N, C-alpha and C positions, 0 to 999 in steps of 0.2 A: 111623377106626382099624381097622375091620373089614377093609378092603382091605389095610391094612398087615399085619395079623396073618395073613391068608391068602396073602400074596405070597410068592414064592420068595425065597430068600436072595439070588440074583442081582439080582432087582428091588429088593429092599430096599437092597442095596449101591449099586446105580445111583442110586436116589433120594437116598441119603445123600451120594453123591459130587456130585450136582447141588447139594445144599444147601451143601456145603463149597466147591465151586468158585465159588460166588457171593459168598464172603466178600471184601469189598472190598480188604483188605490182603494177601491170600494170593497169593504168587507161586509158581507151579509150572510145571515144564517139560513134564510129561506127566501123564496120568491116574494112572499108577502112583505118582507122588510124593504124591498125596493119598489113596491107598488106606488107609494106616494111620488117618488122621483119619476117613475115611468109615466104616471098620470100627468104630471106637470110637463114632461117632455112631449107627450102626445098632444096636449092642448096647445103647446107652443107650435108644433109642426102643423097642426090644423089651421092655425092663424096665418100661416105663410103659404102663399101660392104664387110664387114668382117664376115658375118654370125650372127650378133647380131640382136636382136629385134629392130624394128623401134623406139619404145619408148625409148630404152636404147641409141641408136644412137642420137635420138632427144634430150634427156637430156644432153648428152655430147656436142652436137653442141650448145645447148642453153647456156651452161656455156662458151664454147669457144668463142661464139659470144658476150658474155656479156649480154645476154638477161635476165639472172637471176638477174641482178642488176637494171633493169628498175623500 
């Protein structure tokens, strides 16, 4: 989580977009179409700092945001 907290907004958004792009049912035509989802995920991960791995927090945030149902 320390790497995440010290990362630039650009890198956080790119990591979040990677997470979102891997959703099995998500259909997208270009990276810009997933940017709103990635941005929401990035903000969610930013709010959590409980000592968990970023991937674990990201998965929880994706469920909380309903991204797993896209």
